N, CA, C and O atoms as CSV, one atom per row, in Angstrom:
chain,resi,resn,atom,element,x,y,z
A,1,UNK,N,N,-19.216,4.920,-6.959
A,1,UNK,CA,C,-18.183,4.366,-7.746
A,1,UNK,C,C,-18.740,2.942,-7.842
A,1,UNK,O,O,-19.417,2.481,-6.923
A,2,UNK,N,N,-18.466,2.262,-8.919
A,2,UNK,CA,C,-19.006,0.830,-9.267
A,2,UNK,C,C,-18.130,-0.177,-8.388
A,2,UNK,O,O,-17.173,0.167,-7.695
A,3,UNK,N,N,-18.576,-1.366,-8.519
A,3,UNK,CA,C,-17.801,-2.411,-7.841
A,3,UNK,C,C,-16.579,-2.630,-8.577
A,3,UNK,O,O,-16.557,-2.487,-9.799
A,4,UNK,N,N,-15.308,-3.054,-7.748
A,4,UNK,CA,C,-14.291,-3.322,-8.552
A,4,UNK,C,C,-14.403,-4.739,-9.331
A,4,UNK,O,O,-15.127,-5.672,-8.982
A,5,UNK,N,N,-13.664,-4.718,-10.297
A,5,UNK,CA,C,-13.807,-5.939,-11.065
A,5,UNK,C,C,-13.128,-6.969,-10.330
A,5,UNK,O,O,-12.257,-6.548,-9.569
A,6,UNK,N,N,-13.291,-8.125,-10.360
A,6,UNK,CA,C,-12.551,-9.406,-9.625
A,6,UNK,C,C,-11.169,-9.537,-9.990
A,6,UNK,O,O,-10.335,-9.838,-9.136
A,7,UNK,N,N,-10.802,-9.297,-11.409
A,7,UNK,CA,C,-9.584,-9.525,-11.810
A,7,UNK,C,C,-8.527,-8.365,-11.132
A,7,UNK,O,O,-7.338,-8.567,-10.884
A,8,UNK,N,N,-9.291,-7.076,-10.896
A,8,UNK,CA,C,-8.463,-5.969,-10.373
A,8,UNK,C,C,-8.078,-6.168,-8.873
A,8,UNK,O,O,-6.993,-5.842,-8.393
A,9,UNK,N,N,-9.068,-6.721,-8.227
A,9,UNK,CA,C,-8.819,-7.193,-6.801
A,9,UNK,C,C,-7.830,-8.089,-6.858
A,9,UNK,O,O,-6.872,-7.687,-6.198
A,10,UNK,N,N,-7.621,-9.246,-7.415
A,10,UNK,CA,C,-6.674,-10.193,-7.569
A,10,UNK,C,C,-5.490,-9.685,-7.812
A,10,UNK,O,O,-4.534,-10.007,-7.106
A,11,UNK,N,N,-5.351,-8.765,-8.902
A,11,UNK,CA,C,-4.001,-8.272,-9.090
A,11,UNK,C,C,-3.492,-7.379,-7.798
A,11,UNK,O,O,-2.332,-7.495,-7.403
A,12,UNK,N,N,-4.325,-6.580,-7.232
A,12,UNK,CA,C,-3.711,-5.854,-6.037
A,12,UNK,C,C,-3.707,-6.936,-5.001
A,12,UNK,O,O,-2.830,-6.749,-4.158
A,13,UNK,N,N,-4.366,-7.918,-4.830
A,13,UNK,CA,C,-4.030,-8.986,-3.773
A,13,UNK,C,C,-2.651,-9.566,-3.891
A,13,UNK,O,O,-1.931,-9.863,-2.937
A,14,UNK,N,N,-2.369,-9.691,-5.129
A,14,UNK,CA,C,-0.984,-10.193,-5.493
A,14,UNK,C,C,-0.043,-9.271,-5.111
A,14,UNK,O,O,0.946,-9.646,-4.482
A,15,UNK,N,N,-0.222,-8.021,-5.424
A,15,UNK,CA,C,0.796,-7.089,-5.055
A,15,UNK,C,C,0.776,-6.889,-3.458
A,15,UNK,O,O,1.732,-6.497,-2.789
A,16,UNK,N,N,-0.170,-7.145,-3.102
A,16,UNK,CA,C,-0.133,-7.053,-1.163
A,16,UNK,C,C,0.737,-8.271,-0.905
A,16,UNK,O,O,1.767,-8.137,-0.245
A,17,UNK,N,N,0.367,-9.482,-1.404
A,17,UNK,CA,C,1.198,-10.667,-0.970
A,17,UNK,C,C,2.601,-10.651,-1.148
A,17,UNK,O,O,3.404,-11.199,-0.392
A,18,UNK,N,N,2.965,-9.798,-2.502
A,18,UNK,CA,C,4.324,-9.616,-2.758
A,18,UNK,C,C,5.000,-8.737,-1.769
A,18,UNK,O,O,6.094,-9.144,-1.376
A,19,UNK,N,N,4.564,-7.611,-1.290
A,19,UNK,CA,C,5.103,-6.901,-0.287
A,19,UNK,C,C,5.110,-7.168,1.219
A,19,UNK,O,O,5.874,-6.652,2.035
A,20,UNK,N,N,4.124,-8.067,1.463
A,20,UNK,CA,C,3.773,-8.592,2.699
A,20,UNK,C,C,4.719,-9.641,2.948
A,20,UNK,O,O,4.311,-10.802,2.991
A,21,UNK,N,N,6.107,-9.336,3.143
A,21,UNK,CA,C,7.250,-10.325,3.163
A,21,UNK,C,C,7.176,-11.538,4.230
A,21,UNK,O,O,7.586,-12.685,4.056
A,22,UNK,N,N,6.542,-10.994,5.395
A,22,UNK,CA,C,6.472,-11.996,6.427
A,22,UNK,C,C,4.994,-12.959,6.435
A,22,UNK,O,O,4.801,-13.859,7.253
A,23,UNK,N,N,4.106,-12.601,5.453
A,23,UNK,CA,C,3.069,-13.154,5.270
A,23,UNK,C,C,2.047,-12.939,6.581
A,23,UNK,O,O,1.226,-13.821,6.832
A,24,UNK,N,N,2.123,-11.828,7.341
A,24,UNK,CA,C,1.309,-11.731,8.453
A,24,UNK,C,C,-0.101,-10.999,8.165
A,24,UNK,O,O,-0.936,-10.725,9.028
A,25,UNK,N,N,-0.203,-10.732,6.751
A,25,UNK,CA,C,-1.577,-10.047,6.654
A,25,UNK,C,C,-1.604,-8.508,6.712
A,25,UNK,O,O,-2.674,-7.903,6.648
A,26,UNK,N,N,-0.384,-7.861,6.837
A,26,UNK,CA,C,-0.170,-6.261,6.668
A,26,UNK,C,C,0.990,-5.961,6.248
A,26,UNK,O,O,1.882,-6.810,6.271
A,27,UNK,N,N,1.193,-4.788,5.816
A,27,UNK,CA,C,2.401,-4.137,5.210
A,27,UNK,C,C,2.993,-3.116,6.441
A,27,UNK,O,O,2.385,-2.153,6.909
A,28,UNK,N,N,4.104,-3.507,6.763
A,28,UNK,CA,C,4.769,-2.457,7.897
A,28,UNK,C,C,5.320,-1.587,6.942
A,28,UNK,O,O,5.272,-1.636,5.713
A,29,UNK,N,N,5.870,-0.751,7.732
A,29,UNK,CA,C,6.665,0.691,7.111
A,29,UNK,C,C,7.780,0.185,6.279
A,29,UNK,O,O,7.914,0.603,5.129
A,30,UNK,N,N,8.562,-0.658,6.769
A,30,UNK,CA,C,9.632,-1.325,5.834
A,30,UNK,C,C,9.237,-1.738,4.543
A,30,UNK,O,O,9.732,-1.278,3.514
A,31,UNK,N,N,8.309,-2.641,4.580
A,31,UNK,CA,C,7.667,-3.239,3.644
A,31,UNK,C,C,7.062,-2.209,2.317
A,31,UNK,O,O,7.112,-2.288,1.089
A,32,UNK,N,N,6.521,-1.297,3.233
A,32,UNK,CA,C,5.938,-0.060,2.362
A,32,UNK,C,C,7.100,0.849,1.856
A,32,UNK,O,O,6.822,1.488,0.842
A,33,UNK,N,N,8.108,0.992,2.271
A,33,UNK,CA,C,9.217,1.803,1.535
A,33,UNK,C,C,9.599,1.133,0.443
A,33,UNK,O,O,9.947,1.732,-0.575
A,34,UNK,N,N,9.572,-0.409,0.549
A,34,UNK,CA,C,10.181,-1.240,-0.624
A,34,UNK,C,C,9.280,-0.733,-1.741
A,34,UNK,O,O,9.802,-0.253,-2.747
A,35,UNK,N,N,7.862,-0.818,-1.615
A,35,UNK,CA,C,6.797,-0.812,-2.578
A,35,UNK,C,C,7.062,0.959,-3.193
A,35,UNK,O,O,7.073,1.271,-4.384
A,36,UNK,N,N,7.204,1.672,-2.321
A,36,UNK,CA,C,7.268,2.976,-2.878
A,36,UNK,C,C,8.504,3.274,-3.714
A,36,UNK,O,O,8.406,4.052,-4.663
A,37,UNK,N,N,9.727,2.664,-3.392
A,37,UNK,CA,C,10.937,2.604,-4.227
A,37,UNK,C,C,10.573,1.792,-5.447
A,37,UNK,O,O,10.883,2.292,-6.528
A,38,UNK,N,N,9.928,0.551,-5.451
A,38,UNK,CA,C,9.699,-0.123,-6.715
A,38,UNK,C,C,8.743,0.759,-7.442
A,38,UNK,O,O,8.780,0.320,-8.591
A,39,UNK,N,N,8.104,1.524,-7.421
A,39,UNK,CA,C,7.003,2.088,-7.947
A,39,UNK,C,C,7.654,3.738,-8.622
A,39,UNK,O,O,7.060,4.629,-9.228
A,40,UNK,N,N,8.992,3.622,-8.223
A,40,UNK,CA,C,9.921,4.796,-8.739
A,40,UNK,C,C,9.818,5.984,-7.856
A,40,UNK,O,O,10.135,7.059,-8.365
A,41,UNK,N,N,9.421,5.972,-6.596
A,41,UNK,CA,C,9.242,7.116,-5.729
A,41,UNK,C,C,10.561,7.233,-5.011
A,41,UNK,O,O,11.204,6.251,-4.642
A,42,UNK,N,N,10.939,8.508,-4.828
A,42,UNK,CA,C,12.108,9.023,-4.234
A,42,UNK,C,C,11.792,9.716,-2.928
A,42,UNK,O,O,12.410,10.738,-2.629
A,43,UNK,N,N,11.010,9.293,-2.260
A,43,UNK,CA,C,10.395,10.045,-1.022
A,43,UNK,C,C,11.466,9.712,0.141
A,43,UNK,O,O,12.040,8.626,0.218
A,44,UNK,N,N,11.627,10.607,0.885
A,44,UNK,CA,C,12.214,10.611,2.284
A,44,UNK,C,C,11.724,9.692,3.076
A,44,UNK,O,O,10.519,9.479,2.945
A,45,UNK,N,N,12.315,9.061,3.887
A,45,UNK,CA,C,11.806,8.085,4.996
A,45,UNK,C,C,10.523,8.706,5.839
A,45,UNK,O,O,9.513,8.071,6.143
A,46,UNK,N,N,10.764,9.931,6.112
A,46,UNK,CA,C,9.752,10.714,7.078
A,46,UNK,C,C,8.424,10.881,6.026
A,46,UNK,O,O,7.266,10.772,6.430
A,47,UNK,N,N,8.751,11.138,4.737
A,47,UNK,CA,C,7.559,11.468,3.869
A,47,UNK,C,C,6.928,10.029,3.750
A,47,UNK,O,O,5.698,9.987,3.767
A,48,UNK,N,N,7.581,8.914,3.638
A,48,UNK,CA,C,6.764,7.694,3.350
A,48,UNK,C,C,6.146,7.361,4.816
A,48,UNK,O,O,5.050,6.802,4.801
A,49,UNK,N,N,6.641,7.600,5.887
A,49,UNK,CA,C,5.961,7.181,7.236
A,49,UNK,C,C,4.881,8.043,7.227
A,49,UNK,O,O,3.909,7.497,7.748
A,50,UNK,N,N,4.624,9.311,6.799
A,50,UNK,CA,C,3.625,10.114,6.767
A,50,UNK,C,C,2.367,9.623,5.815
A,50,UNK,O,O,1.180,9.686,6.136
A,51,UNK,N,N,2.931,9.087,4.493
A,51,UNK,CA,C,2.058,8.598,3.774
A,51,UNK,C,C,1.222,7.503,4.181
A,51,UNK,O,O,0.049,7.331,3.852
A,52,UNK,N,N,2.062,6.636,5.069
A,52,UNK,CA,C,1.491,5.500,5.634
A,52,UNK,C,C,0.302,5.701,6.676
A,52,UNK,O,O,-0.809,5.173,6.718
A,53,UNK,N,N,0.945,6.695,7.551
A,53,UNK,CA,C,-0.074,7.111,8.420
A,53,UNK,C,C,-1.418,7.751,8.036
A,53,UNK,O,O,-2.450,7.599,8.689
A,54,UNK,N,N,-1.308,8.482,6.916
A,54,UNK,CA,C,-2.471,9.100,6.483
A,54,UNK,C,C,-3.415,7.927,5.886
A,54,UNK,O,O,-4.619,8.180,5.923
A,55,UNK,N,N,-3.078,6.831,5.408
A,55,UNK,CA,C,-3.733,5.669,4.876
A,55,UNK,C,C,-4.220,4.610,5.951
A,55,UNK,O,O,-5.135,3.819,5.722
A,56,UNK,N,N,-3.515,4.671,7.159
A,56,UNK,CA,C,-3.869,3.610,8.283
A,56,UNK,C,C,-4.871,4.220,9.129
A,56,UNK,O,O,-4.686,4.869,10.158
A,57,UNK,N,N,-6.145,3.872,8.457
A,57,UNK,CA,C,-7.255,4.122,8.987
A,57,UNK,C,C,-7.498,3.935,10.383
A,57,UNK,O,O,-8.042,4.775,11.099
A,58,UNK,N,N,-7.008,2.610,10.823
A,58,UNK,CA,C,-7.370,2.164,12.201
A,58,UNK,C,C,-6.047,2.456,13.121
A,58,UNK,O,O,-5.886,2.028,14.264
A,59,UNK,N,N,-5.267,3.156,12.489
A,59,UNK,CA,C,-4.098,3.724,13.332
A,59,UNK,C,C,-3.312,2.566,14.311
A,59,UNK,O,O,-2.885,2.736,15.452
A,60,UNK,N,N,-3.264,1.224,13.402
A,60,UNK,CA,C,-2.426,0.424,14.073
A,60,UNK,C,C,-0.785,0.454,13.542
A,60,UNK,O,O,0.076,-0.326,13.950
A,61,UNK,N,N,-0.625,1.251,12.805
A,61,UNK,CA,C,0.794,1.186,12.500
A,61,UNK,C,C,1.143,0.486,11.137
A,61,UNK,O,O,2.228,0.645,10.577
A,62,UNK,N,N,0.171,-0.270,10.672
A,62,UNK,CA,C,0.516,-0.929,9.459
A,62,UNK,C,C,-0.708,-0.811,8.523
A,62,UNK,O,O,-1.777,-0.347,8.921
A,63,UNK,N,N,-0.488,-1.287,7.159
A,63,UNK,CA,C,-1.719,-1.214,6.256
A,63,UNK,C,C,-2.155,-2.750,6.173
A,63,UNK,O,O,-1.400,-3.673,5.869
A,64,UNK,N,N,-3.458,-2.854,6.486
A,64,UNK,CA,C,-4.154,-3.982,5.855
A,64,UNK,C,C,-4.474,-4.112,4.612
A,64,UNK,O,O,-4.054,-3.168,3.941
A,65,UNK,N,N,-5.103,-4.973,3.964
A,65,UNK,CA,C,-5.375,-4.942,2.619
A,65,UNK,C,C,-6.309,-3.843,1.950
A,65,UNK,O,O,-6.124,-3.341,0.841
A,66,UNK,N,N,-7.382,-3.555,2.861
A,66,UNK,CA,C,-8.326,-2.289,2.463
A,66,UNK,C,C,-7.443,-1.244,2.364
A,66,UNK,O,O,-7.384,-0.698,1.262
A,67,UNK,N,N,-6.603,-0.751,3.421
A,67,UNK,CA,C,-5.813,0.152,3.435
A,67,UNK,C,C,-4.858,0.250,2.104
A,67,UNK,O,O,-4.713,1.227,1.370
A,68,UNK,N,N,-4.270,-0.998,2.009
A,68,UNK,CA,C,-3.175,-1.184,0.911
A,68,UNK,C,C,-3.961,-0.885,-0.373
A,68,UNK,O,O,-3.482,-0.081,-1.172
A,69,UNK,N,N,-4.949,-1.386,-0.581
A,69,UNK,CA,C,-5.845,-1.381,-1.953
A,69,UNK,C,C,-6.062,0.299,-2.073
A,69,UNK,O,O,-5.809,0.819,-3.159
A,70,UNK,N,N,-6.504,1.091,-1.016
A,70,UNK,CA,C,-6.723,2.471,-1.196
A,70,UNK,C,C,-5.397,3.254,-1.383
A,70,UNK,O,O,-5.478,4.369,-1.898
A,71,UNK,N,N,-4.349,2.841,-1.064
A,71,UNK,CA,C,-3.124,3.593,-1.370
A,71,UNK,C,C,-2.541,3.207,-2.533
A,71,UNK,O,O,-2.048,4.043,-3.291
A,72,UNK,N,N,-2.537,1.983,-2.782
A,72,UNK,CA,C,-2.009,1.470,-4.254
A,72,UNK,C,C,-2.698,2.088,-5.310
A,72,UNK,O,O,-2.043,2.410,-6.301
A,73,UNK,N,N,-4.169,2.358,-5.265
A,73,UNK,CA,C,-4.957,3.039,-6.187
A,73,UNK,C,C,-4.492,4.319,-6.468
A,73,UNK,O,O,-4.218,4.692,-7.609
A,74,UNK,N,N,-4.370,5.178,-5.219
A,74,UNK,CA,C,-3.832,6.649,-5.320
A,74,UNK,C,C,-2.333,6.555,-5.848
A,74,UNK,O,O,-1.949,7.411,-6.645
A,75,UNK,N,N,-1.512,5.587,-5.449
A,75,UNK,CA,C,-0.180,5.852,-6.078
A,75,UNK,C,C,0.027,5.394,-7.662
A,75,UNK,O,O,0.819,5.930,-8.437
A,76,UNK,N,N,-0.753,4.414,-7.937
A,76,UNK,CA,C,-0.694,4.179,-9.339
A,76,UNK,C,C,-1.373,5.134,-10.305
A,76,UNK,O,O,-1.118,5.157,-11.510
A,77,UNK,N,N,-2.341,5.997,-9.640
A,77,UNK,CA,C,-3.018,7.082,-10.477
A,77,UNK,C,C,-2.054,8.049,-10.503
A,77,UNK,O,O,-2.299,8.926,-11.331
A,78,UNK,N,N,-0.813,8.229,-9.747
A,78,UNK,CA,C,-0.076,9.537,-9.920
A,78,UNK,C,C,-0.356,10.622,-9.060
A,78,UNK,O,O,0.341,11.634,-9.112
A,79,UNK,N,N,-1.436,10.504,-8.166
A,79,UNK,CA,C,-2.066,11.518,-7.478
A,79,UNK,C,C,-1.252,11.570,-6.219
A,79,UNK,O,O,-1.703,12.407,-5.438
A,80,UNK,N,N,-0.402,11.061,-5.867
A,80,UNK,CA,C,0.492,11.054,-4.524
A,80,UNK,C,C,1.896,11.365,-4.869
A,80,UNK,O,O,2.753,11.411,-3.986
């Protein structure tokens, strides 16, 4: 896979900052639920939690930017 264009990184950083309501550098489950709803998802809370856990590679209970980048790419592609 090639390098991600800088404009794409900036766009996704903007999305990350939009959902990181308290600006602590991570997306909580509550913040992630808002993202899923905004993207038109109708997943149950336990499904949203499961999705977050699958992408939370360092298992800290939150999504950092790199984890968010990965999940947003999948969500936007419709593969999830």
